[in-house]
DRENTOR-20447 format. One record per residue: residue number from 0; residue in one letter; z, y, x of N, C-alpha, C in turn. Coordinates in steps of 0.05 Angstrom, whole numbers, always signed. Example, Ala and Ser with C-alpha at 12.3 -4.5 7.8 and 13.67 -1.06 7.14 Angstrom:
<sites>
nr, rest, n_w, n_v, n_u, ca_w, ca_v, ca_u, c_w, c_v, c_u
0, a, +156, -114, +264, +156, -90, +246, +156, -66, +264
1, s, +142, -45, +257, +143, -21, +273, +157, +1, +258
</sites>
This chain:
<sites>
nr, rest, n_w, n_v, n_u, ca_w, ca_v, ca_u, c_w, c_v, c_u
0, m, -3, -24, +18, -6, +1, +0, +1, +14, +20
1, q, -16, +23, +39, -11, +49, +57, -24, +70, +42
2, q, -38, +65, +23, -56, +88, +12, -34, +110, -7
3, r, -19, +95, -16, +7, +95, -36, +29, +122, -13
4, i, +31, +110, +2, +54, +126, +27, +37, +143, +39
5, i, +5, +155, +40, -6, +177, +49, -7, +195, +22
6, g, -3, +185, +10, -6, +207, -20, +9, +211, -26
7, f, +39, +196, -25, +67, +215, -26, +72, +228, +6
8, d, +70, +218, +22, +76, +243, +45, +54, +263, +51
9, l, +41, +263, +32, +21, +291, +34, +32, +310, +17
10, a, +39, +301, -10, +55, +313, -29, +89, +316, -15
11, r, +99, +311, +2, +126, +315, +11, +116, +349, +22
12, a, +101, +332, +36, +93, +365, +54, +84, +387, +55
13, y, +73, +383, +21, +69, +410, +3, +91, +417, -9
14, a, +110, +396, -7, +133, +408, -19, +151, +427, -3
15, i, +152, +419, +17, +162, +435, +37, +162, +456, +43
16, f, +123, +463, +41, +113, +477, +52, +132, +495, +26
17, g, +120, +491, +3, +131, +508, -16, +165, +520, -16
18, m, +178, +504, -9, +207, +505, -4, +217, +527, +16
19, f, +199, +523, +38, +191, +542, +56, +190, +576, +43
20, i, +170, +579, +26, +164, +598, +17, +196, +620, +1
21, v, +197, +594, -24, +218, +606, -31, +249, +615, -12
22, n, +244, +596, -3, +278, +605, +11, +278, +630, +18
23, f, +259, +628, +41, +247, +651, +65, +265, +676, +41
24, n, +243, +674, +18, +233, +702, -2, +265, +694, -15
25, f, +287, +689, -15, +302, +691, -25, +322, +699, -14
26, c, +326, +692, +9, +337, +716, +27, +328, +735, +37
27, f, +303, +742, +43, +291, +769, +50, +269, +782, +42
28, g, +267, +771, +18, +252, +777, -3, +265, +785, -29
29, s, +246, +784, -47, +258, +802, -70, +230, +784, -90
30, f, +246, +771, -116, +218, +760, -130, +211, +773, -157
31, l, +229, +808, -148, +221, +824, -175, +191, +842, -162
32, d, +190, +835, -132, +164, +852, -128, +136, +840, -143
33, n, +124, +862, -156, +95, +862, -170, +69, +859, -159
34, t, +72, +867, -136, +42, +861, -120, +29, +839, -120
35, a, +5, +833, -120, -6, +806, -119, +3, +792, -101
36, m, +11, +803, -84, +27, +772, -64, +47, +766, -66
37, g, +67, +801, -79, +90, +775, -90, +88, +761, -124
38, r, +72, +757, -125, +70, +744, -164, +62, +720, -147
39, f, +48, +713, -127, +39, +700, -115, +58, +674, -101
40, l, +76, +688, -82, +97, +677, -72, +120, +665, -103
41, n, +124, +678, -121, +138, +671, -150, +124, +653, -154
42, l, +99, +648, -151, +87, +619, -163, +107, +593, -150
43, f, +112, +587, -137, +126, +571, -120, +151, +563, -126
44, v, +162, +581, -147, +198, +581, -147, +192, +558, -169
45, g, +208, +535, -167, +213, +505, -179, +194, +493, -175
46, n, +164, +497, -171, +146, +471, -173, +155, +465, -142
47, s, +158, +465, -125, +160, +456, -108, +189, +435, -99
48, t, +215, +451, -116, +232, +431, -112, +225, +409, -134
49, a, +213, +415, -164, +214, +398, -174, +190, +372, -164
50, i, +168, +379, -148, +156, +355, -135, +176, +341, -110
51, f, +193, +349, -100, +216, +352, -77, +232, +325, -92
52, i, +238, +318, -111, +264, +310, -127, +249, +287, -140
53, i, +225, +293, -157, +205, +270, -161, +193, +255, -138
54, l, +190, +260, -121, +169, +240, -95, +211, +228, -89
55, a, +234, +237, -85, +254, +228, -83, +255, +202, -92
56, g, +258, +204, -124, +257, +190, -148, +238, +149, -138
57, m, +213, +178, -139, +191, +161, -130, +202, +129, -104
58, g, +213, +154, -85, +218, +128, -55, +244, +112, -61
59, v, +254, +119, -76, +285, +106, -91, +274, +78, -104
60, s, +254, +85, -118, +240, +66, -141, +226, +41, -123
61, l, +210, +51, -104, +194, +32, -86, +215, +14, -68
62, m, +240, +19, -58, +244, +14, -46, +256, -17, -61
63, s, +258, -22, -89, +270, -37, -108, +251, -50, -127
64, n, +229, -43, -119, +200, -55, -134, +189, -71, -140
65, r, +204, -93, -122, +182, -114, -121, +198, -132, -156
66, t, +187, -162, -153, +187, -181, -184, +210, -200, -187
67, a, +229, -194, -153, +242, -215, -155, +257, -216, -136
68, y, +288, -199, -140, +306, -205, -118, +331, -226, -117
69, s, +344, -226, -99, +364, -244, -104, +388, -228, -115
70, p, +411, -247, -112, +432, -221, -114, +445, -209, -95
71, i, +430, -233, -57, +450, -212, -48, +419, -184, -26
72, e, +407, -193, -39, +382, -174, -37, +383, -142, -55
73, k, +396, -157, -77, +404, -131, -91, +429, -118, -86
74, k, +447, -132, -86, +470, -111, -65, +458, -103, -35
75, k, +448, -113, -19, +437, -99, +7, +429, -76, +6
76, l, +404, -70, -19, +395, -55, -24, +409, -29, -39
77, k, +425, -43, -57, +446, -11, -69, +469, -3, -47
78, s, +474, -21, -32, +488, -16, -5, +471, +13, +3
79, i, +448, +11, +11, +437, +17, +33, +428, +49, +20
80, i, +423, +45, -16, +413, +79, -26, +441, +92, -32
81, l, +457, +80, -31, +482, +85, -29, +501, +109, -6
82, k, +492, +102, +9, +504, +103, +40, +489, +120, +39
83, r, +467, +125, +45, +437, +143, +42, +441, +172, +30
84, s, +463, +163, +7, +476, +182, -14, +493, +196, -7
85, w, +511, +188, +0, +534, +197, +15, +528, +210, +39
86, f, +508, +202, +56, +503, +213, +74, +491, +247, +83
87, l, +467, +250, +53, +457, +269, +47, +482, +291, +27
88, v, +502, +277, +10, +527, +296, +13, +539, +300, +38
89, a, +550, +292, +49, +562, +297, +64, +553, +320, +91
90, l, +521, +317, +92, +499, +335, +101, +506, +362, +85
91, g, +499, +361, +61, +499, +384, +48, +520, +401, +50
92, l, +537, +386, +40, +567, +402, +43, +571, +417, +67
93, l, +563, +406, +87, +569, +416, +113, +553, +441, +117
94, l, +533, +443, +111, +509, +468, +108, +520, +487, +89
95, y, +529, +477, +64, +531, +496, +41, +556, +519, +52
96, s, +572, +529, +65, +575, +546, +81, +553, +570, +89
97, w, +537, +558, +109, +518, +566, +106, +501, +585, +96
98, w, +488, +561, +81, +475, +570, +62, +473, +548, +33
99, p, +492, +566, +19, +490, +564, -3, +485, +557, -33
100, g, +441, +551, -23, +427, +540, -42, +414, +512, -38
101, d, +435, +500, -23, +419, +467, -10, +429, +453, -31
102, i, +394, +436, -32, +397, +420, -51, +409, +383, -39
103, l, +412, +383, -17, +411, +365, -1, +436, +349, -18
104, h, +462, +357, -22, +484, +348, -33, +466, +338, -72
105, f, +452, +353, -73, +457, +352, -111, +436, +317, -111
106, y, +414, +326, -88, +398, +307, -80, +410, +276, -69
107, g, +436, +282, -57, +451, +253, -45, +469, +247, -84
108, a, +469, +257, -99, +495, +253, -122, +465, +246, -141
109, y, +450, +252, -139, +414, +236, -155, +410, +214, -137
110, m, +421, +206, -121, +417, +182, -111, +439, +167, -107
111, h, +461, +164, -109, +483, +154, -119, +479, +138, -146
112, i, +469, +161, -167, +464, +157, -196, +446, +129, -191
113, a, +421, +133, -182, +400, +119, -177, +406, +88, -178
114, a, +435, +82, -157, +428, +63, -150, +440, +46, -159
115, f, +453, +57, -182, +468, +29, -209, +445, +25, -225
116, f, +420, +39, -228, +403, +28, -247, +380, +25, -227
117, l, +382, +11, -213, +349, +0, -191, +339, -20, -209
118, f, +346, -41, -219, +333, -63, -227, +338, -62, -257
119, v, +330, -26, -271, +331, -35, -303, +296, -32, -308
120, p, +294, -45, -338, +257, -34, -335, +264, +5, -342
121, k, +234, -2, -324, +223, +25, -321, +233, +42, -345
122, k, +227, +35, -365, +229, +54, -392, +256, +69, -398
123, y, +280, +56, -386, +304, +61, -383, +311, +95, -364
124, y, +293, +98, -341, +289, +115, -325, +276, +146, -348
125, l, +260, +142, -358, +258, +163, -380, +270, +165, -403
126, w, +294, +142, -415, +312, +153, -420, +323, +155, -415
127, l, +340, +158, -389, +358, +176, -371, +352, +200, -363
128, g, +326, +206, -357, +321, +237, -354, +326, +254, -380
129, i, +309, +238, -404, +322, +246, -423, +344, +261, -440
130, v, +367, +244, -436, +402, +245, -427, +404, +266, -412
131, a, +400, +265, -384, +404, +288, -379, +385, +315, -385
132, i, +364, +324, -402, +365, +348, -417, +366, +351, -438
133, v, +377, +327, -452, +393, +338, -478, +437, +353, -472
134, g, +440, +329, -452, +466, +333, -439, +475, +350, -426
135, f, +450, +367, -417, +456, +399, -409, +456, +409, -427
136, h, +433, +422, -448, +438, +444, -469, +470, +427, -490
137, i, +482, +407, -494, +499, +405, -512, +524, +423, -491
138, l, +522, +412, -462, +543, +427, -448, +539, +460, -449
139, l, +511, +479, -448, +506, +497, -451, +516, +514, -479
140, q, +527, +490, -495, +545, +501, -524, +577, +508, -514
141, i, +586, +496, -497, +607, +489, -495, +621, +507, -473
142, i, +609, +509, -444, +609, +519, -414, +589, +546, -414
143, p, +602, +571, -414, +579, +589, -410, +569, +584, -380
144, i, +541, +587, -383, +522, +579, -358, +530, +592, -336
145, d, +540, +623, -349, +547, +635, -322, +573, +635, -308
146, t, +590, +619, -314, +617, +610, -315, +622, +611, -275
147, s, +631, +635, -264, +631, +632, -244, +615, +652, -224
148, w, +592, +662, -237, +569, +667, -223, +569, +702, -220
149, n, +570, +707, -197, +548, +732, -211, +526, +736, -189
150, f, +511, +754, -214, +482, +740, -211, +467, +770, -189
151, d, +489, +780, -189, +484, +806, -169, +474, +797, -144
152, t, +493, +777, -135, +484, +768, -107, +482, +738, -110
153, f, +480, +726, -133, +486, +697, -135, +497, +674, -115
154, q, +524, +691, -123, +553, +676, -109, +568, +662, -128
155, y, +569, +638, -120, +597, +627, -135, +626, +619, -131
156, a, +643, +626, -147, +663, +644, -140, +686, +616, -132
157, d, +679, +592, -145, +709, +568, -144, +686, +541, -131
158, f, +677, +539, -111, +657, +526, -113, +673, +506, -97
159, w, +692, +509, -79, +711, +495, -69, +732, +490, -72
160, t, +739, +497, -105, +757, +479, -110, +749, +458, -134
161, p, +770, +444, -141, +756, +416, -158, +744, +420, -177
162, q, +754, +439, -189, +743, +449, -222, +714, +463, -222
163, g, +717, +480, -200, +687, +495, -197, +669, +472, -180
164, f, +675, +458, -159, +656, +442, -147, +649, +422, -155
165, l, +665, +408, -187, +657, +393, -208, +633, +405, -236
166, r, +644, +426, -238, +624, +446, -255, +599, +448, -252
167, n, +593, +454, -213, +567, +466, -214, +556, +442, -194
168, t, +559, +423, -192, +552, +389, -189, +536, +392, -210
169, i, +560, +382, -226, +544, +361, -257, +532, +388, -281
170, y, +536, +414, -273, +524, +422, -296, +519, +459, -297
171, n, +528, +472, -267, +516, +505, -279, +510, +514, -243
172, g, +502, +485, -224, +494, +501, -193, +464, +495, -198
173, w, +461, +506, -170, +422, +504, -172, +414, +482, -183
174, n, +418, +464, -169, +401, +436, -177, +419, +424, -196
175, s, +430, +426, -213, +460, +401, -224, +451, +381, -237
176, i, +478, +363, -245, +455, +330, -241, +440, +344, -270
177, f, +457, +354, -287, +447, +358, -323, +435, +388, -312
178, p, +408, +390, -313, +388, +373, -316, +368, +361, -300
179, w, +377, +365, -279, +355, +364, -253, +354, +328, -250
180, l, +366, +317, -251, +373, +290, -259, +353, +291, -269
181, c, +334, +298, -289, +313, +288, -310, +287, +285, -286
182, y, +284, +301, -268, +260, +294, -249, +258, +279, -229
183, f, +284, +265, -230, +298, +238, -196, +285, +220, -217
184, m, +292, +209, -248, +295, +192, -262, +255, +199, -261
185, l, +247, +216, -276, +225, +209, -281, +210, +201, -245
186, g, +210, +202, -228, +210, +195, -205, +214, +164, -204
187, m, +228, +159, -209, +238, +126, -208, +216, +116, -232
188, f, +215, +125, -255, +201, +116, -265, +153, +107, -262
189, l, +152, +145, -246, +133, +141, -227, +122, +113, -210
190, g, +148, +111, -193, +153, +97, -174, +156, +64, -182
191, r, +148, +60, -206, +141, +38, -215, +115, +24, -232
192, l, +102, +46, -239, +66, +45, -238, +51, +31, -218
193, d, +32, +19, -222, +13, +19, -204, -7, +36, -195
194, w, -3, +53, -170, -20, +67, -167, -44, +64, -155
195, q, -57, +40, -150, -77, +29, -144, -91, +30, -164
196, k, -95, +28, -191, -102, +29, -199, -113, +52, -213
197, k, -140, +61, -209, -147, +88, -221, -142, +103, -241
198, s, -130, +85, -264, -132, +101, -283, -93, +97, -295
199, t, -87, +97, -279, -60, +108, -262, -55, +139, -247
200, k, -81, +137, -231, -78, +160, -221, -87, +199, -248
201, k, -99, +186, -259, -130, +191, -283, -101, +207, -301
202, n, -94, +175, -315, -65, +183, -338, -52, +197, -331
203, v, -32, +199, -303, -13, +213, -297, -17, +244, -290
204, f, -45, +244, -285, -60, +279, -276, -64, +285, -306
205, l, -73, +271, -330, -84, +283, -353, -55, +287, -368
206, i, -27, +278, -370, -19, +281, -380, +7, +310, -362
207, g, -3, +306, -344, +16, +337, -316, -3, +359, -335
208, l, -31, +353, -337, -45, +378, -342, -39, +390, -369
209, l, -44, +368, -388, -30, +375, -417, -2, +391, -422
210, l, +16, +372, -408, +48, +390, -404, +44, +424, -401
211, f, +26, +425, -372, +31, +451, -366, +13, +469, -377
212, t, -12, +461, -390, -28, +472, -409, -18, +487, -431
213, v, +11, +460, -446, +14, +471, -476, +39, +481, -464
214, f, +62, +479, -453, +78, +500, -440, +74, +524, -427
215, e, +52, +534, -410, +39, +557, -413, +20, +576, -428
216, a, +20, +561, -444, +3, +574, -476, +27, +581, -482
217, i, +49, +566, -492, +73, +568, -503, +91, +602, -494
218, r, +86, +603, -467, +100, +627, -452, +86, +646, -456
219, f, +48, +648, -455, +34, +668, -459, +39, +678, -492
220, f, +36, +672, -511, +42, +675, -539, +66, +690, -545
221, t, +85, +677, -537, +120, +684, -534, +110, +717, -521
222, n, +103, +718, -501, +101, +756, -490, +71, +764, -514
223, q, +63, +753, -522, +53, +771, -542, +60, +765, -580
224, y, +81, +754, -578, +82, +755, -605, +113, +749, -617
225, v, +125, +744, -595, +153, +742, -599, +175, +759, -591
226, t, +191, +778, -612, +205, +791, -608, +243, +783, -602
227, d, +251, +759, -619, +270, +750, -611, +282, +754, -582
228, e, +309, +763, -573, +314, +760, -542, +314, +735, -542
229, y, +332, +722, -554, +345, +699, -540, +313, +675, -532
230, w, +299, +678, -560, +278, +662, -558, +258, +663, -525
231, i, +263, +692, -521, +242, +697, -498, +256, +698, -481
232, h, +284, +691, -474, +298, +689, -452, +295, +659, -447
233, y, +298, +645, -469, +297, +614, -471, +263, +603, -454
234, i, +239, +611, -465, +222, +601, -462, +214, +610, -433
235, m, +216, +632, -424, +204, +642, -400, +229, +646, -384
236, s, +262, +635, -377, +276, +626, -363, +260, +610, -338
237, e, +264, +623, -311, +250, +609, -294, +272, +592, -272
238, y, +277, +566, -271, +282, +552, -247, +318, +555, -256
239, f, +323, +583, -267, +365, +579, -275, +360, +598, -297
240, p, +376, +589, -326, +370, +556, -321, +352, +548, -326
241, a, +351, +517, -317, +322, +511, -326, +327, +495, -356
242, y, +316, +514, -370, +311, +504, -392, +286, +488, -403
243, i, +282, +468, -417, +256, +452, -436, +233, +468, -415
244, p, +224, +488, -437, +195, +504, -424, +193, +500, -386
245, f, +216, +512, -377, +210, +509, -347, +210, +478, -341
246, i, +225, +455, -344, +225, +442, -337, +194, +419, -349
247, m, +182, +423, -367, +155, +427, -373, +136, +419, -357
248, i, +137, +449, -346, +119, +464, -326, +119, +457, -313
249, t, +140, +454, -296, +144, +446, -267, +141, +417, -264
250, i, +150, +393, -284, +145, +376, -295, +113, +363, -295
251, g, +96, +387, -311, +69, +372, -304, +54, +381, -285
252, f, +58, +407, -271, +54, +419, -243, +60, +389, -227
253, a, +74, +380, -222, +86, +360, -199, +59, +330, -209
254, l, +65, +326, -241, +43, +312, -242, +9, +323, -228
255, i, +1, +342, -237, -28, +343, -222, -15, +338, -197
256, v, +2, +349, -182, -5, +355, -153, -11, +320, -146
257, i, +18, +302, -150, +19, +280, -137, -3, +264, -131
258, p, -23, +251, -162, -50, +247, -169, -70, +254, -152
259, l, -72, +281, -151, -95, +292, -132, -78, +283, -95
260, c, -58, +287, -90, -55, +278, -65, -56, +246, -68
261, m, -49, +232, -80, -60, +203, -75, -92, +197, -64
262, i, -111, +219, -89, -137, +207, -88, -141, +222, -56
263, i, -127, +251, -41, -138, +251, -25, -130, +233, +5
264, g, -103, +224, -2, -101, +205, +18, -115, +173, +8
265, e, -129, +164, -9, -145, +146, -2, -179, +156, +1
266, k, -185, +175, +2, -210, +182, +9, -216, +193, +31
267, l, -190, +203, +51, -197, +221, +70, -162, +199, +87
268, p, -152, +175, +85, -134, +157, +106, -139, +173, +137
269, s, -157, +165, +146, -159, +176, +173, -172, +191, +188
270, n, -171, +221, +171, -171, +245, +182, -147, +264, +196
271, k, -162, +271, +213, -136, +281, +231, -121, +298, +226
272, i, -122, +319, +197, -118, +343, +186, -95, +331, +174
273, i, -106, +309, +155, -92, +294, +125, -70, +284, +145
274, t, -72, +271, +170, -57, +247, +184, -26, +270, +195
275, a, -39, +295, +196, -16, +311, +214, -3, +319, +177
276, f, -14, +318, +156, +11, +327, +140, +31, +304, +130
277, v, +12, +289, +135, +27, +256, +134, +53, +255, +144
278, k, +46, +256, +179, +65, +261, +191, +95, +277, +180
279, t, +87, +307, +178, +102, +326, +169, +119, +316, +141
280, g, +104, +310, +121, +115, +288, +96, +127, +275, +106
281, q, +124, +261, +124, +152, +239, +130, +172, +249, +145
282, m, +180, +279, +142, +197, +279, +164, +211, +309, +147
283, t, +202, +309, +118, +219, +337, +102, +242, +339, +99
284, l, +258, +310, +111, +285, +319, +120, +297, +344, +143
285, s, +291, +335, +159, +294, +347, +174, +289, +375, +178
286, f, +257, +374, +173, +249, +407, +165, +258, +435, +144
287, y, +273, +401, +124, +293, +423, +108, +313, +427, +122
288, v, +335, +419, +145, +350, +436, +148, +348, +446, +176
289, l, +311, +448, +181, +307, +470, +201, +306, +492, +203
290, h, +293, +505, +178, +283, +515, +161, +305, +533, +155
291, i, +323, +528, +148, +348, +533, +126, +371, +541, +149
292, t, +361, +542, +178, +382, +541, +203, +369, +559, +219
293, i, +349, +549, +237, +336, +560, +257, +319, +585, +248
294, g, +292, +567, +223, +282, +581, +211, +291, +614, +200
295, m, +320, +613, +188, +338, +633, +180, +328, +656, +200
296, l, +347, +638, +219, +351, +647, +249, +338, +675, +256
297, i, +322, +659, +263, +287, +674, +271, +284, +691, +254
298, f, +273, +690, +228, +267, +714, +215, +283, +739, +209
299, s, +311, +730, +213, +326, +750, +213, +328, +765, +236
300, k, +320, +754, +263, +322, +767, +290, +297, +785, +295
301, l, +272, +773, +279, +246, +793, +282, +238, +806, +260
302, t, +261, +805, +236, +265, +833, +217, +285, +855, +223
303, g, +306, +845, +233, +329, +859, +244, +343, +859, +209
304, q, +341, +840, +204, +349, +836, +162, +384, +818, +176
305, l, +393, +820, +159, +429, +802, +170, +420, +782, +148
306, y, +430, +762, +162, +414, +735, +142, +446, +731, +129
307, t, +454, +727, +112, +470, +719, +84, +483, +697, +75
308, g, +448, +674, +73, +448, +655, +46, +449, +661, +18
309, y, +449, +689, +17, +456, +701, -17, +415, +716, -19
310, l, +416, +729, -39, +403, +747, -52, +396, +763, -29
311, t, +381, +783, -19, +382, +808, +1, +393, +823, -20
312, q, +410, +843, -4, +423, +868, -9, +398, +885, +3
313, q, +389, +874, +28, +378, +901, +40, +354, +904, +30
314, a, +339, +921, +46, +311, +934, +35, +287, +907, +45
315, p, +280, +893, +23, +266, +866, +16, +240, +872, +40
316, s, +237, +844, +57, +218, +857, +80, +183, +848, +45
317, s, +170, +846, +62, +138, +845, +45, +138, +814, +37
318, p, +122, +813, +19, +120, +788, +9, +94, +774, +33
319, l, +74, +794, +44, +53, +785, +62, +64, +777, +89
320, y, +100, +790, +88, +112, +788, +122, +114, +747, +119
321, i, +128, +749, +98, +143, +733, +83, +128, +705, +91
322, f, +101, +708, +73, +83, +686, +69, +66, +685, +104
323, s, +67, +705, +109, +62, +691, +144, +72, +678, +151
324, f, +97, +694, +161, +123, +673, +170, +121, +639, +169
325, a, +126, +640, +138, +132, +613, +125, +105, +600, +134
326, c, +83, +606, +142, +51, +593, +146, +46, +588, +178
327, v, +67, +605, +194, +73, +594, +223, +94, +584, +227
328, f, +118, +581, +219, +139, +572, +217, +127, +543, +209
329, y, +107, +537, +185, +106, +512, +172, +76, +493, +201
330, l, +67, +511, +212, +39, +508, +237, +60, +490, +254
331, i, +87, +507, +265, +94, +493, +282, +119, +471, +270
332, c, +123, +458, +257, +140, +438, +244, +120, +419, +245
333, v, +85, +423, +236, +66, +412, +229, +59, +394, +266
334, l, +56, +406, +283, +52, +413, +314, +80, +399, +319
335, f, +111, +396, +318, +122, +373, +325, +124, +350, +323
336, a, +123, +344, +285, +119, +319, +272, +92, +311, +286
337, i, +70, +316, +287, +47, +300, +312, +60, +300, +345
338, a, +79, +310, +349, +81, +304, +381, +108, +277, +372
339, w, +125, +296, +354, +153, +276, +350, +137, +244, +342
340, s, +124, +235, +328, +116, +215, +315, +98, +194, +340
341, k, +93, +215, +365, +74, +196, +384, +101, +172, +393
342, k, +124, +181, +393, +146, +171, +408, +171, +147, +388
343, f, +165, +170, +365, +187, +165, +342, +174, +152, +318
344, s, +179, +142, +303, +180, +124, +277, +183, +141, +258
345, h, +203, +154, +255, +223, +172, +235, +226, +199, +250
346, g, +242, +220, +232, +245, +243, +241, +277, +251, +249
347, p, +283, +265, +267, +306, +260, +274, +330, +248, +254
348, l, +334, +270, +238, +358, +265, +229, +352, +230, +197
349, e, +320, +230, +199, +314, +212, +178, +322, +182, +192
350, t, +322, +191, +223, +329, +160, +235, +357, +164, +237
351, i, +375, +179, +238, +403, +180, +237, +406, +169, +206
352, m, +399, +182, +187, +407, +166, +164, +396, +134, +159
353, r, +376, +126, +172, +377, +98, +169, +388, +82, +184
354, k, +401, +89, +211, +422, +84, +220, +445, +88, +206
355, i, +453, +101, +197, +480, +100, +178, +481, +84, +151
356, s, +453, +78, +140, +451, +59, +124, +449, +32, +121
357, s, +431, +24, +147, +422, -2, +147, +452, -20, +155
</sites>
């Protein structure tokens, strides 16, 4: 299934590039920039993260995608995935004081939950995803979504308390289990499909296109005709809170991108440029950590802006500068991936995670 791996890694390579753009823009730019380039950067908000999480779910699903496992094999697979989830949670929490927008500890939480559903029929993954969305909307009626948030700076007041940590992780964090687990569970479902069939790629693409088109049309008509403030906020909300229209649009976009990457991987498996992106996609964990540490420091030095990890309170950098920096930093990552892969099978952090979980 080499073609499948190429397609997944191409999609990962795209997703990490989008995360570079979004995170550099969050810390040093402005999401309120209405220039053409500013609006272009905003297109990456949510979409890259959704693809990143869906692919994570697909990866876990593919690890357990045989027709039969012995009890010992099932126990071993569950143990590996649980250990990886703990590694990601620990790494994410270690980074949190530096980068409050961390996704890794959420990623680990999704994986921890998934470890207990490895061998169920794939339809249950969709049901679990629906539960995550519905559960989020139930919690909205119980706990105000803005609890502990300062939306001027996007600081969370009581993250390091037991109550605050649980609330943030389960309900109102950047990528909380409710509703963001739905992306991971969708990935688990997709990982169970037969991607060697052309019909699989075609059907997934068409479903994605339909979802994306329908909900973008709903947003268009909302802008034109809806006057009720509640529904305007609900339908037009981006990323936080992650309401149903946002979820459907980002899922739709992911279901467009992933099959396209699969097709490219099939058509050009030996192309040098594609191979370079594949190597990059295999090291997304390492590059995620690299861009929120070294990348942020370099940007701070080049611009003279103070890095805080929060929404900038300084004069924002131009979107063109942010995009250019993200592209150059991404190119460096690609070159590093090519060089590293000549001697090692996995990225630095990927290797550590595998050794810990083996």
